[in-house]
PLY file of the C-alpha trace (Angstrom):
ply
format ascii 1.0
element vertex 471
property float x
property float y
property float z
element edge 470
property int vertex1
property int vertex2
end_header
3.90 34.84 15.09
1.22 35.90 12.55
-1.01 38.69 13.05
-3.51 40.91 11.12
-2.31 43.95 13.02
-0.37 45.71 10.07
0.32 49.34 9.14
2.13 50.29 5.92
3.55 53.81 5.76
4.40 56.01 2.71
7.76 55.98 0.96
10.54 58.28 2.57
13.68 59.76 1.15
16.82 59.51 3.05
20.44 60.72 2.68
21.83 57.73 0.90
23.45 57.56 -2.52
23.01 53.73 -3.16
19.37 53.35 -1.49
17.73 56.90 -1.37
14.11 55.50 -0.66
13.00 53.74 2.23
9.74 51.72 2.75
8.49 51.23 6.42
5.81 49.13 7.81
4.89 47.80 11.31
3.64 44.15 12.15
2.26 44.07 15.57
4.63 46.06 17.78
7.62 45.50 15.56
8.63 48.03 12.77
10.29 46.90 9.67
12.01 48.71 6.88
13.44 48.00 3.46
15.89 50.32 1.34
15.51 50.78 -2.51
17.65 52.36 -5.22
14.66 53.91 -7.04
11.23 55.16 -5.93
9.49 52.79 -8.52
11.03 49.85 -6.83
9.90 51.02 -3.39
6.40 51.68 -4.76
6.17 48.16 -6.11
7.13 46.57 -3.12
4.67 48.67 -1.07
1.89 47.77 -3.71
2.60 44.12 -2.97
2.41 44.49 0.83
-0.69 46.59 0.54
-2.33 43.91 -1.80
-1.44 41.28 0.78
-2.95 43.16 3.48
-6.25 43.84 1.47
-6.49 40.17 0.68
-6.78 39.59 4.43
-3.21 37.87 4.86
-1.63 37.83 8.12
1.85 38.90 8.54
4.87 37.47 10.32
5.99 40.01 13.31
9.57 38.61 13.29
10.25 38.93 9.39
7.46 41.42 8.56
6.41 39.15 5.60
2.93 38.36 4.42
2.10 34.51 5.28
2.33 33.61 1.60
5.87 34.94 1.12
6.89 33.59 4.42
5.59 30.17 3.12
7.67 30.43 -0.18
10.63 31.60 1.77
10.59 28.75 4.40
9.43 26.02 2.20
11.22 22.72 2.69
11.99 20.42 -0.21
9.62 17.42 -1.01
12.23 15.02 0.18
12.42 16.74 3.69
8.69 16.89 3.83
8.26 13.38 2.75
10.50 12.25 5.66
8.46 14.19 8.01
5.32 12.58 6.89
6.71 8.96 7.13
7.95 9.83 10.67
4.46 11.11 11.44
2.57 8.10 10.14
4.73 5.47 11.51
3.41 4.95 15.18
-0.10 4.29 14.22
0.43 2.50 10.87
0.54 -1.20 10.44
3.79 -2.68 9.22
2.32 -3.35 5.75
1.03 0.16 5.47
4.56 1.56 6.56
6.13 -0.27 3.87
3.40 0.76 1.30
3.91 4.46 2.47
7.60 4.06 1.85
7.09 2.54 -1.45
4.71 5.30 -2.60
7.00 7.99 -1.19
10.15 6.56 -2.94
8.37 6.57 -6.33
7.27 10.16 -5.95
10.44 11.49 -4.53
12.41 10.22 -7.48
10.33 11.99 -9.76
10.14 15.36 -8.13
13.86 16.29 -8.76
15.03 19.53 -10.16
17.60 17.91 -12.59
18.83 14.39 -13.68
22.36 15.69 -13.76
24.56 13.98 -11.49
21.81 11.38 -10.29
22.91 8.35 -8.67
22.15 4.97 -9.69
18.27 4.53 -9.57
18.46 1.30 -7.85
20.80 2.73 -5.12
18.47 5.59 -4.82
15.45 3.73 -4.47
16.99 1.40 -1.71
18.29 4.63 0.25
15.05 6.31 0.06
12.91 3.21 1.03
15.33 1.56 3.65
17.05 4.45 5.15
14.95 7.79 4.74
11.47 6.43 4.99
11.88 3.55 7.42
11.97 4.35 11.10
13.75 3.00 14.04
14.40 4.04 17.68
17.72 5.38 18.92
19.13 4.36 22.35
17.01 6.92 24.21
13.86 5.43 22.61
13.29 8.38 20.33
11.77 7.32 16.86
13.81 8.68 14.11
14.67 7.83 10.54
17.07 4.82 10.28
19.54 7.13 8.25
19.66 9.26 11.48
20.32 6.50 13.89
22.47 4.10 11.93
25.13 4.49 9.29
23.95 3.88 5.61
26.25 2.17 3.21
28.28 4.63 1.24
26.30 4.40 -1.80
23.08 5.15 0.15
24.65 7.97 1.89
25.68 9.60 -1.29
22.26 8.97 -2.91
20.46 10.98 0.05
22.84 13.59 0.02
22.02 14.08 -3.77
18.39 13.95 -3.40
18.37 16.38 -0.48
19.91 19.21 -2.76
18.00 18.31 -5.90
14.49 17.88 -4.68
11.66 20.28 -5.55
10.46 22.61 -2.89
7.12 21.88 -1.62
6.00 25.37 -2.72
6.75 24.26 -6.34
4.09 21.53 -6.24
1.42 23.92 -7.23
2.84 23.24 -10.73
0.56 21.06 -12.50
3.30 19.57 -14.67
5.00 18.34 -11.36
1.89 16.80 -10.13
1.47 14.90 -13.14
5.13 13.53 -13.14
4.38 12.31 -9.71
1.11 10.73 -10.60
2.93 9.09 -13.68
5.62 7.65 -11.29
3.03 6.03 -9.01
1.19 4.54 -11.84
3.93 2.47 -13.48
6.08 -0.57 -12.44
9.77 -0.54 -12.60
9.63 -2.21 -15.81
7.70 0.77 -17.31
4.53 -1.32 -17.58
1.12 0.11 -15.99
0.53 -0.92 -12.45
-2.64 -2.49 -11.28
-5.36 -0.21 -10.53
-5.76 -1.00 -6.85
-1.73 -0.44 -6.42
-2.19 3.14 -8.14
-5.12 4.04 -6.20
-3.12 3.01 -2.86
-0.09 5.16 -3.87
-2.21 8.05 -4.97
-3.94 8.03 -1.43
-0.59 8.12 0.23
0.63 10.98 -2.10
-2.73 12.99 -1.32
-2.41 12.42 2.22
1.18 13.62 2.07
0.08 16.83 0.49
-2.73 17.26 2.90
-0.12 17.13 5.62
1.73 20.01 3.82
-1.35 22.13 4.07
-1.68 21.18 7.66
1.86 22.40 8.27
0.92 25.53 6.49
3.56 24.75 3.54
0.60 24.77 1.12
-2.72 26.58 1.05
-4.54 23.67 -0.85
-3.88 20.13 -1.99
-2.71 20.76 -5.62
-4.04 17.12 -6.47
-7.52 18.60 -6.39
-6.96 20.67 -9.50
-5.55 17.76 -11.44
-7.89 16.05 -13.87
-6.18 12.68 -14.07
-7.21 9.00 -13.97
-4.77 5.99 -13.57
-3.90 4.09 -16.78
-6.52 1.36 -17.54
-5.42 -2.24 -16.58
-7.14 -5.45 -16.76
-7.51 -6.85 -13.06
-9.37 -9.77 -13.94
-7.91 -13.04 -13.24
-6.62 -14.82 -16.24
-8.14 -18.07 -16.02
-6.17 -19.63 -18.62
-3.68 -20.10 -16.03
-5.85 -20.98 -12.97
-5.46 -24.67 -12.32
-8.67 -26.62 -12.87
-9.80 -29.06 -9.99
-7.89 -32.04 -11.40
-4.60 -30.19 -11.68
-5.16 -28.38 -8.35
-5.50 -31.82 -6.49
-2.37 -33.06 -8.42
-0.43 -30.04 -7.14
-1.40 -30.83 -3.61
-0.37 -34.43 -4.03
3.00 -33.25 -5.42
3.59 -30.92 -2.52
3.22 -33.90 -0.25
5.97 -35.65 -2.25
8.42 -32.84 -1.38
9.88 -34.74 1.72
9.13 -33.72 5.27
8.55 -30.10 4.79
6.22 -30.96 1.88
4.12 -33.41 3.89
3.84 -30.76 6.64
2.74 -28.02 4.23
0.25 -30.21 2.27
-2.74 -29.23 4.52
-1.36 -25.57 4.38
-1.97 -25.60 0.67
-5.26 -27.50 1.29
-6.67 -24.53 3.22
-5.60 -22.21 0.36
-7.39 -24.29 -2.16
-10.32 -25.86 -0.33
-10.99 -22.92 1.90
-9.76 -20.07 -0.30
-7.67 -18.86 2.39
-4.89 -16.21 1.77
-1.44 -17.68 2.56
-0.99 -15.09 5.49
-4.30 -16.42 6.98
-3.31 -20.02 6.60
-0.04 -19.26 8.25
-1.89 -17.66 11.28
-4.34 -20.70 11.55
-4.70 -22.31 15.19
-6.25 -25.43 16.29
-8.91 -23.56 17.92
-9.80 -21.99 14.62
-10.37 -25.58 13.08
-13.77 -26.49 14.00
-13.87 -30.23 12.82
-16.89 -32.69 13.04
-16.95 -35.36 15.54
-15.51 -38.49 14.00
-18.80 -40.37 14.36
-20.47 -37.81 12.07
-19.14 -39.83 9.17
-16.58 -39.49 6.42
-18.56 -36.87 4.46
-19.27 -34.46 7.26
-18.12 -30.79 6.65
-16.13 -28.60 9.14
-15.33 -24.94 9.59
-12.37 -22.61 9.79
-13.06 -19.62 11.93
-10.68 -17.14 10.60
-9.80 -14.14 12.62
-6.01 -13.56 12.18
-3.53 -12.76 9.43
0.13 -12.97 9.50
1.49 -11.13 6.33
5.26 -11.05 5.72
6.50 -7.52 5.50
10.17 -7.54 6.53
11.72 -7.04 10.09
12.63 -3.43 9.57
8.85 -2.43 9.43
7.43 -4.15 12.45
7.94 -2.85 16.21
9.06 -6.23 17.48
11.56 -6.93 14.86
9.75 -9.95 13.35
9.43 -10.41 9.72
5.80 -10.53 9.80
2.98 -8.73 11.63
0.01 -10.18 13.52
-3.04 -8.56 12.45
-6.98 -9.03 11.80
-8.24 -9.93 8.50
-7.56 -7.98 5.43
-9.85 -5.03 5.04
-11.95 -5.99 8.23
-12.14 -4.56 11.71
-9.48 -5.87 14.03
-11.70 -8.32 15.97
-13.85 -9.42 12.89
-13.94 -13.36 12.07
-14.96 -15.19 8.98
-16.50 -18.55 9.13
-15.63 -20.68 6.12
-17.33 -24.18 5.78
-14.60 -26.74 4.67
-15.34 -29.93 2.73
-14.64 -33.51 4.11
-11.26 -33.77 2.10
-9.90 -30.82 3.95
-11.41 -32.04 7.22
-9.23 -35.30 6.75
-6.27 -33.43 5.79
-6.37 -31.24 8.86
-7.29 -34.03 11.11
-4.27 -36.06 10.02
-1.97 -32.99 10.08
-2.86 -32.21 13.72
-2.44 -35.89 14.46
0.81 -36.25 13.05
2.54 -32.83 13.75
0.52 -31.51 16.70
0.67 -27.75 17.11
3.05 -25.17 17.94
3.31 -23.63 21.48
0.90 -20.77 20.39
-1.45 -23.39 18.81
-0.49 -22.60 15.17
-0.88 -25.74 12.90
1.81 -24.69 10.35
5.21 -23.48 11.27
8.77 -23.22 10.06
11.29 -25.94 11.00
12.38 -23.88 14.09
8.91 -23.23 15.07
8.33 -19.54 13.72
5.85 -18.52 11.02
6.24 -20.48 7.64
8.16 -18.11 5.39
6.88 -17.30 1.75
10.15 -18.25 0.48
9.81 -21.82 1.77
6.32 -22.47 0.69
6.79 -20.76 -2.62
9.91 -23.28 -3.21
7.82 -26.24 -2.29
5.09 -24.89 -4.59
7.58 -24.41 -7.62
8.82 -28.06 -7.14
5.42 -29.30 -7.02
4.53 -27.62 -10.25
7.57 -29.42 -11.99
5.89 -32.60 -11.00
2.18 -32.04 -11.56
2.41 -30.08 -14.98
3.62 -30.96 -18.27
6.98 -30.01 -19.23
5.72 -27.61 -21.84
3.71 -25.76 -19.12
6.75 -24.99 -16.78
7.50 -21.69 -18.47
4.12 -20.56 -18.71
2.09 -18.68 -15.89
0.03 -21.68 -15.27
-0.34 -22.17 -11.52
2.83 -19.95 -11.26
2.52 -18.93 -7.72
0.96 -20.46 -4.44
-1.92 -17.68 -4.67
-3.17 -19.53 -7.99
-4.57 -22.31 -5.52
-6.74 -19.45 -3.83
-7.94 -18.46 -7.29
-8.65 -21.94 -8.27
-10.81 -22.44 -5.11
-12.76 -19.38 -5.72
-13.31 -20.19 -9.11
-14.51 -23.61 -8.43
-17.20 -22.23 -5.92
-18.66 -19.98 -8.64
-18.67 -22.47 -11.31
-20.41 -24.90 -8.89
-23.25 -22.49 -8.71
-22.58 -20.99 -5.18
-24.35 -17.43 -4.82
-21.68 -14.72 -5.61
-22.43 -12.90 -2.38
-21.63 -16.05 -0.43
-18.46 -16.78 -2.55
-17.46 -13.28 -1.56
-18.12 -13.69 2.02
-16.28 -17.14 2.21
-13.19 -15.59 0.35
-13.11 -12.39 2.51
-13.94 -10.25 -0.57
-16.65 -7.53 -1.14
-19.00 -8.44 -3.86
-17.62 -5.48 -5.92
-14.14 -6.98 -5.54
-15.31 -10.39 -6.58
-16.83 -8.90 -9.73
-13.72 -7.03 -10.51
-11.33 -9.88 -10.45
-13.71 -12.93 -11.31
-16.04 -11.20 -13.84
-15.37 -13.91 -16.61
-16.36 -16.64 -14.50
-19.37 -14.78 -13.09
-20.53 -13.68 -16.43
-20.58 -17.32 -17.45
-22.73 -18.44 -14.57
-25.24 -15.57 -15.50
-25.62 -17.12 -18.85
-26.23 -20.43 -17.40
-28.82 -18.90 -15.15
-30.41 -17.06 -18.02
-30.84 -20.45 -19.91
-32.62 -21.94 -16.90
-34.97 -18.95 -16.62
-35.47 -19.09 -20.41
-36.25 -22.74 -20.20
-38.66 -22.19 -17.57
-40.45 -19.45 -19.40
-40.89 -21.73 -22.37
-42.33 -24.25 -20.34
-45.51 -22.10 -20.10
-46.29 -18.94 -17.98
-49.22 -20.85 -16.41
-46.84 -23.01 -14.50
-45.76 -19.89 -12.54
-48.94 -18.30 -11.77
0 1
1 2
2 3
3 4
4 5
5 6
6 7
7 8
8 9
9 10
10 11
11 12
12 13
13 14
14 15
15 16
16 17
17 18
18 19
19 20
20 21
21 22
22 23
23 24
24 25
25 26
26 27
27 28
28 29
29 30
30 31
31 32
32 33
33 34
34 35
35 36
36 37
37 38
38 39
39 40
40 41
41 42
42 43
43 44
44 45
45 46
46 47
47 48
48 49
49 50
50 51
51 52
52 53
53 54
54 55
55 56
56 57
57 58
58 59
59 60
60 61
61 62
62 63
63 64
64 65
65 66
66 67
67 68
68 69
69 70
70 71
71 72
72 73
73 74
74 75
75 76
76 77
77 78
78 79
79 80
80 81
81 82
82 83
83 84
84 85
85 86
86 87
87 88
88 89
89 90
90 91
91 92
92 93
93 94
94 95
95 96
96 97
97 98
98 99
99 100
100 101
101 102
102 103
103 104
104 105
105 106
106 107
107 108
108 109
109 110
110 111
111 112
112 113
113 114
114 115
115 116
116 117
117 118
118 119
119 120
120 121
121 122
122 123
123 124
124 125
125 126
126 127
127 128
128 129
129 130
130 131
131 132
132 133
133 134
134 135
135 136
136 137
137 138
138 139
139 140
140 141
141 142
142 143
143 144
144 145
145 146
146 147
147 148
148 149
149 150
150 151
151 152
152 153
153 154
154 155
155 156
156 157
157 158
158 159
159 160
160 161
161 162
162 163
163 164
164 165
165 166
166 167
167 168
168 169
169 170
170 171
171 172
172 173
173 174
174 175
175 176
176 177
177 178
178 179
179 180
180 181
181 182
182 183
183 184
184 185
185 186
186 187
187 188
188 189
189 190
190 191
191 192
192 193
193 194
194 195
195 196
196 197
197 198
198 199
199 200
200 201
201 202
202 203
203 204
204 205
205 206
206 207
207 208
208 209
209 210
210 211
211 212
212 213
213 214
214 215
215 216
216 217
217 218
218 219
219 220
220 221
221 222
222 223
223 224
224 225
225 226
226 227
227 228
228 229
229 230
230 231
231 232
232 233
233 234
234 235
235 236
236 237
237 238
238 239
239 240
240 241
241 242
242 243
243 244
244 245
245 246
246 247
247 248
248 249
249 250
250 251
251 252
252 253
253 254
254 255
255 256
256 257
257 258
258 259
259 260
260 261
261 262
262 263
263 264
264 265
265 266
266 267
267 268
268 269
269 270
270 271
271 272
272 273
273 274
274 275
275 276
276 277
277 278
278 279
279 280
280 281
281 282
282 283
283 284
284 285
285 286
286 287
287 288
288 289
289 290
290 291
291 292
292 293
293 294
294 295
295 296
296 297
297 298
298 299
299 300
300 301
301 302
302 303
303 304
304 305
305 306
306 307
307 308
308 309
309 310
310 311
311 312
312 313
313 314
314 315
315 316
316 317
317 318
318 319
319 320
320 321
321 322
322 323
323 324
324 325
325 326
326 327
327 328
328 329
329 330
330 331
331 332
332 333
333 334
334 335
335 336
336 337
337 338
338 339
339 340
340 341
341 342
342 343
343 344
344 345
345 346
346 347
347 348
348 349
349 350
350 351
351 352
352 353
353 354
354 355
355 356
356 357
357 358
358 359
359 360
360 361
361 362
362 363
363 364
364 365
365 366
366 367
367 368
368 369
369 370
370 371
371 372
372 373
373 374
374 375
375 376
376 377
377 378
378 379
379 380
380 381
381 382
382 383
383 384
384 385
385 386
386 387
387 388
388 389
389 390
390 391
391 392
392 393
393 394
394 395
395 396
396 397
397 398
398 399
399 400
400 401
401 402
402 403
403 404
404 405
405 406
406 407
407 408
408 409
409 410
410 411
411 412
412 413
413 414
414 415
415 416
416 417
417 418
418 419
419 420
420 421
421 422
422 423
423 424
424 425
425 426
426 427
427 428
428 429
429 430
430 431
431 432
432 433
433 434
434 435
435 436
436 437
437 438
438 439
439 440
440 441
441 442
442 443
443 444
444 445
445 446
446 447
447 448
448 449
449 450
450 451
451 452
452 453
453 454
454 455
455 456
456 457
457 458
458 459
459 460
460 461
461 462
462 463
463 464
464 465
465 466
466 467
467 468
468 469
469 470
């Protein structure tokens, strides 16, 4: 127990050849003593205790130590603290966030080691930390624990965790700026050494800062050492490279090629249609239900528009991060309140695709439009493979090894780019895409700047027509 009730007595001599001087002090109702071989040593120790008392520090009744010394003496390693932090965050974190926390903690923990000597293979250590130390599960009694404490890790993982447990810096050492800079550098780079995207770095930096705040909460640190570090993430260009975003003709060719990939390609053609024509994220398209597809009446004509009422997303994350063991999680729209919705108008071409899809394939038992062969969520491995095959049909051979339309997400980028170039107000584009205007500007600045120039030309033409026309 900590208390301010401290009394420090003077040095006294005693009948001892090895330690003739003794320092005595009382903390609460407990008296403590410490022998010294010389009077100078005893005076030095007494001065330190007196200074701690003058600075308003509490003392521990059990050990007699000032709080600062007790903190240093009992400081756990960063690895042990990171395990405690991951366990604390797990119950209320989404599956995607759990995986993100583990990724960030893995980067930092591998950087905060006392020596590289005897270190295990980096790939083995990374796997052991991410999948065994920072991933949680419940034991037979229902208690939430680290996976390493419930199951038996592979031999390589066990050895890697044993090494990191004894070669991780103590939390008290993190007040050293060079250690904090090493941690920040670790979260700012990809495995290949290149700079990570700014939003990725910011996300991992938040995890690191929150873990350090938790150390303050646990009285392992007095302040968050990140607050003293003048540091910015390496500059990266987050803008979409529009050289590799398919233009409308190629986008339509890709959708046609998807439908040529047998029965599964036909089933997923409308799935990719939603990603392109409605700019849905793949996880949003995977969660799309019949009730969310608001189609016009057939007597409204071939050119009638419909709507998608988006309210759910099913991102893949891996069964180890979810509570129900599914390889995906059910959640609300990205960066929106859990019950938020997004109404996206869809053009007649997508109306026809969805109408035909429902007529041909019906819906799953829970109303989902798109599903795996056995009825579950469409896996990214499946639709990515379909897209890869479609690419080889729709693209010239010389473009196969380029980033042109490289991944299914390219269809969403193509759809958003089309809206901007068509002159849709950027705020409306951001709303339909589920972005904030600021994010839209960050990723689509080149296209938006081009549209500004078109608008400037129109205004310029109007001004040259005569000011009196506008009075």
